[in-house]
N, C-alpha and C positions, 0 to 999 in steps of 0.2 A: 728356784735357782737364783742364786745371788746375781745381782746386776754386774759384779765384778768378775764373775765366773769366766775363765778362759776356756772357750768352747773347744772340745776335743775333735770336732769335725768342722772343716772349713772348705769353702770352694774358692779356688784361685780363678778369679774372674779373667785375668790375663790369658790363662790357658783354655778356659772353658769355651767349647765350640758351639754351644747352645743346641746340642743334639737332643736334649731332654730325656736321655736314657735314664739317668738317675731319678728324674721326676716321675717316669713311668713305672719304675721298679721299686720305689720306697714303699715297704709295707705299712708305715706309720703316717704316710701322708705328711711327712716332715718337710718335704721339699716343694717350695712354691715356684710357680713359673709366671713370668710376665707374658701375657698373651700377645702383645705387640711387639715387644723387643727379644722375647725368647729368653731373657735372663733368668736363671735359676738361683734361688738362695735357700739356705737351710733354716728352718724354724727350730731353734735350739730348744724351745720348750717341748717339742714333740720328738725330737730325735732321741733314739734309744742306743746309739752308737753300735748298731748291728754290724756296720761296715758293708752292707750290701751295695750301696751306691758307690763305695770306693772301689770295690772289686769289679764293678761293671763299667766304670768310666773309661772310655776309649782313648782319652787323652791325658790321663792321670791329673786332671784338674782338681780332684778332691784330696784334701790332706787329712791324714788321721793321726791322733796323738797315740794311739795304741795299735800294736800288731799291724804296722804298716808293712809294705813289701820289703823295704831295705831292713827293718827290724827282724822280720820273719827270716830273711835269707842270712843275715848276720848270725842269728841263733843256730839255724841249721849248719852253716859253715863252721861255727864255733863247736858245736857237738861232734861233727865229723872229724874234728882234729883230735878229740878225746877218745873216740870209739868208732871202729869201722862198722857202721850200722847197715844192715840190709834194707831196712824200711823206715819210712817216716809214717807215724800214726798221728793223724789230725783228729782231734776230738773237740766236739762242741761243749761248751761250759755246762750245758744242761745234763749231759750224760757222763761227766767226768769230774767227780770231786778231786780237790788237790791231793787227796790221800792216795790216789792211784787206782789200783785194780784193773789196769789197762789189760794185762795178760789174761785175766779171767774173763774179761768181756770178749776178747778176740776168740778164746777157746769155746765160749758159748755160741759164737757165731761160726764155728767150724774152721777157724783160721789159727794157724801156729806160726808165729813170727819169732824167730830166735833173737835177733839183735834189731833194736829199733830206736828211733829217736821220738819221743813223745812231744806233741805240740798241741797246747790247749788254747783255744780261741773262744772269744764270746759267741760267735755264730759261724756255722760252717759256710754260710754264704759270703763271708768276707775274704775267702781265699781266691785271689785272682788267678786267672789261667796262666800267665806267664810265670807265676811262682811254681806251679806244678811242673812246667817244662824245664826250668832252671834247676829244681831240686833233682829231677832225674839226671840232668846233665851234669850235676855235681857229684855223681857217683852213687846215689841212692837207687837201688833196684826197683823198689816198688813203693807205692803211696797207699795207705789205707785211710779213707775218710770214714770215721765213725760219727754218723749224724743221728740227730734225734729222728724219731718216726715223724712223719709229715705232720700228723695231726696234733703233736706234742712240741713242736717248734716254738720256743718262747719268742722268737722273732718273727712269727707268722709264716713268712715265705722262704726263709733262709735255706731250709733243707731242700726244698723242691728246686729252688734256683741253682744251688750247688750241685745237686744231682744231675741236672740237665747240662750243667757246664762241664762236669767231669766226664759225662757220657760223650759229649763232643771232643773233649780232649783226648779220651780213649781212642776214638775213631781216628783221629790225627796221628796219634802215637803208633797206632797199628800200621799206618801207612808208611811211617818213618822207620818201621822195623823193631820197635819195642815189643816185649812180651805181652801176652794177652793179660796178664795179672799186674801189669805195670801200675794200673790204677784200679783200685777196688773201693766199692761203696758198701758200708755196713750200716744198717738202720737199728738203732738201739736207744731205748729210753729207760731211765732208772725207775724202778717201781718198788712198792713196799712188798716185804715178804713175811710170811708167818714161820715162826718156830713153833709148830703145833703142839709139841710137848709141854710148852710153857703156857699155853692158853688156858684161861679158866672159864672162858665163855661169858664174860661180863658185859661184852658188846658195847663198850665205851667207844671203841674205834668206829663202830657202825653209826653211832649217833653223831660223832664229831666230823667224820669225813665230809668236807665241803663239796665233794664232787659226786657223792652218792656211788662210790666205787666199791664199798664193802657191804655185803648183804649178811645178815645173821642166819644161822642154821640152827634148828631145833635140838639136835644132838650131836653136833660136830662144830669144828673151828669155823668161824665166819669165812666166806670166800671173797677173794679180791677180783674184781672185774678189771682186768689189765687194760682193757680198751678205755677205761674211764680213769684209771690212776695216774696221777701227775708226779708222784713221788715227792709231794709237798712236805711229808713228815708229821702232819697234824696227828694222825693215828698213833705213831710212835710216841709223841709227846704224852699222850694219855693212857697208854697201856701200863697198867700197875706191875706188870711182871716182864716187861721187855720182850713180849712174845711176837711183837710185830716190829719190824725194822726197815729202815732204807739203807741199803748197803753203802758203806763209805761213811755214813753218818750215825752208826749204832752207838748207843749210850756209852757202853764200855770202851768202845774204840775212842770217842772223843775224851772220855775221862782219862784214859791212859796217855793220851797225847799231851794234854796240858799237865797232867800229874807229873809225867816224866820231864817235861819242859821246864817246869818250875825249878827242879833241883839244879839243872844246869845253869838257868838264869841266875839263881841265887849265889851259885858257886863263882860265877864270873866277877861280880863286884857288888858293892852295897847300894847301887842305883834301884830305884823302885822298879817292880816287876809288874807289867801291864799285860792284860789278856784282852784281845779283841775277838768278838764273835760278829762275823760279817755275813749277811746274806750274799749269796754267791753272784746275784745280779747288781749289787749296789756298788761293788768296787771290783776292779779287774788287776791293776798292778800289785795291789797289796796282797792279793791272794796268789797270784802266779809268780810274783817276784818280790817277796816281803823285804829282802835285804835292801832293795833299791829305795824302799820308802821307810823303813823303820830305822835306817841309818845307824845300825849298831846299838840301838837302845835295847834295854832289857824288856823285850815285848815278844808276844807270840800272836799271830792272826790265824784263826780257825774259821772256816766257812760253815754256813748252815744252808740247806737248800731253799729255805723261806723263812720269813719272820715267824710264821706260824710254828715252826719247829725248833725255835730257840728255847731250850729248856730252862726254866728259872732254877732249877737244882744245880745246874752247871754254874750258874753265876755265883751262887751262895757257896758251893763246894770250892770254886776257884779261890775264894777268900780264905777258906779254911785250909787249902793247900799252901798258901803263902803268897798269892798275888796281892798287890797293894791297890790295884784299881782294875775294873772290868768295864770295857766299852762295848756297846752293841752298835752296829752299823746296819741300817735297814733302807730299803727303797722308800720313796715317798709313796702315798696312797695311788697317786696318778701313774707312777712308773712301775707299780707292782706287776710282775709277770704272772702272779697267780692270785688274781684278785679275790676269788671265793674264799670266805672263811677268815678274812682279816680280822673280824670282830673277835675271834678266838685269841689271836695274838694280842690284841688290846687288853682283853681280860687277864691274860697271863702276865702282861706287863704290869697291870695293876697289882696283881697278888705279889709279884716279885718286888715291887717297890714298897709295899706294905711290910714284907718281910725284912727288907733291908733297912728300913726305917727302925723297926724293933731292934735290930741287931747294931744300929748305930753305924751303918755302912752305906747309907743312901748317897752321901756326898762323894763316895768313891765309885759310884756307878753313873754312867751316862749313855743315853741313847740318842744317836744322831742319825739324821736322814741324809743319804749320799746319793749322787747321781754320777755314773762314769762319763757322762757328757760334759761334766765340769772338771776339766783337767786340774789336777792338784788338790782336789776336794778332800780326799782322804787324808793326804799329808798334812794339810792345814789343821783339819779337825783333830787328827791324832795328836799333832804336836801341841796343840792347845790343852788337850786332855792330859797329856803326859806331864806338861809343866805344872798343872794343877795338882797331879798325884805327887809329883817331885817335891812340891811346896809343903805337903802334909807329913806329919810323923809316920814312921813305919806302922803298917797294919799289924795289930796284935790279935787278930781273931784266929789266926792259923793255929790248929790243934795238931801238933806232930804225932801225937799218939793215936790218932783216929785215922784208920786206913781210908775210910770213905765216909761221906755224908749219906746216911741211910736214905733212900728214896721214898718219899711218901707222896701220894697223889689223891 
């Protein structure tokens, strides 16, 4: 992290009561405590901006750059003015791609919510109790918290902490006369799924899975152990027939999104069009509120569940579709939430760069490491890349007669 990085999490020492709640609850041991004075400070090299300390601080001494209480309430109140919603659905980043599918997830869990406000946060554990009470007081009838399964929480303890917090809130709300379902907790984690009729039994997915979650079968489709699958997407990347997919990140889904977007972007003006593939853990605001960081530029940000699942084919195909530059945003090795199998991503990156070099496109592609704890990191690196692409002549690789780049693996 740069020495000039503006930390996204800070402790206001004038407000801090030295209670050490944040110190005891941080899952990354990113908060240090002076044993003599009781003073607590945040180690920004370890902080993962999960927000658990923020939501637990009894005197609001911790300040957050993203998804703080005021911003969350402003968002809810703004949405309530647009639509009369019955519910607020809070979803952890790990189980909610920006493409949506919230209704499908709720139905799978036996819930049917007619009108709702979707709220996506980096971790369920960053939602403070007073936010729950004030949302219900604002007119929302019930709150559904869709959390990662405990063992799949990317922030280690976020799911467990928020579950306990909501259960306590539910008990208080019951005493105040609220309905039983005023607060509901749903456990959900995104997994890989097979399209069995497309599988040819090559077993590439079995060998590439870094979590040993896929087992080969002699005369049938390989089986997925859902208790081990993390939804990283490594298996999807190597499947030659798209027979295994992570919902929300399907190959054709992603292809359609940037394929349709480039037509609109090119129609707007003659500015260069840039596509950004971002690991969902390396950047927050650029994925959840792209307009606030892209500042009207001809650009699109698409997320991937992990660096391992960033398909090189999409990068090459984006140029063929008409994009002038492609940027990849990933976590550093120490910040990676899915450490196993990172070598696969490194190999794929090597193959991609070799292919781009042959096509004369290497200077139009850039891979950057980001951290959400570095406020403004995405904006500054995107701005620098965009200026670089804007200074180049228009990319001429685009082949408008070709519907798709055929996928070869």
